[in-house]
C-alpha positions as CSV (number, residue, x, y, z in Angstrom):
1,M,192.5,114.4,32.9
2,T,190.1,116.4,34.6
3,E,186.8,115.2,36.4
4,R,183.8,115.7,34.8
5,V,181.5,118.3,36.1
6,I,177.8,117.8,36.1
7,L,175.3,120.3,37.7
8,T,173.0,119.2,40.4
9,E,169.2,119.6,40.0
10,M,169.1,122.7,42.0
11,E,171.8,124.2,39.8
12,K,170.3,123.3,36.6
13,A,166.9,124.7,38.2
14,S,168.8,128.3,38.8
15,P,167.9,131.3,36.7
16,V,171.6,131.9,36.2
17,W,171.9,128.4,34.3
18,A,168.8,129.1,32.4
19,K,170.3,132.2,31.1
20,V,173.7,130.5,30.5
21,H,172.1,127.6,28.8
22,Q,170.1,129.9,26.5
23,F,173.1,131.9,25.5
24,L,175.2,128.5,24.9
25,E,172.4,127.3,22.5
26,Q,172.3,130.6,20.7
27,R,175.8,130.7,20.3
28,L,176.0,127.0,19.1
29,D,173.4,127.9,16.4
30,T,175.5,130.9,15.3
31,L,178.6,128.8,15.3
32,R,176.9,126.1,13.2
33,M,175.5,128.7,10.6
34,E,179.0,130.3,10.1
35,N,180.6,126.9,9.9
36,D,178.2,126.5,7.0
37,T,179.9,129.1,5.1
38,D,182.7,128.8,2.8
39,S,185.9,129.5,4.7
40,D,189.5,128.5,4.9
41,E,190.7,125.5,6.8
42,R,191.9,127.4,9.6
43,T,188.6,129.2,10.2
44,T,186.7,126.0,9.9
45,A,188.9,124.2,12.3
46,R,188.6,127.3,14.9
47,R,184.6,127.1,14.5
48,R,184.7,123.4,15.0
49,G,186.8,123.7,18.1
50,A,184.5,126.5,19.5
51,I,181.4,124.0,18.7
52,A,183.1,121.5,20.5
53,E,183.7,123.7,23.7
54,V,180.1,124.9,23.7
55,K,178.6,121.5,23.6
56,T,180.9,120.5,26.5
57,L,179.5,123.4,28.4
58,I,176.0,122.4,27.6
59,A,176.5,119.1,28.7
60,L,177.1,120.2,32.2
61,G,173.5,120.3,32.5
62,K,172.8,116.9,31.1
63,E,171.8,114.0,33.4
64,R,174.7,111.9,34.9
65,P,175.2,108.6,32.9
66,I,174.0,105.4,34.4
67,L,176.7,102.8,34.7
């Protein structure tokens, strides 16, 4: 299992992360809209997988969980 990567506060404040995060949010919206259309099972499964991956990438900028 891979170690979870979480961005530092400095990394989250960078212009590069802001640009990547904006792209990921737009991509997630697009994938969700596409997934709402009538598609075959294979296409739906592919889109759901892509949605899960985009959510994983967006989560890199979330706060660390408090244990």
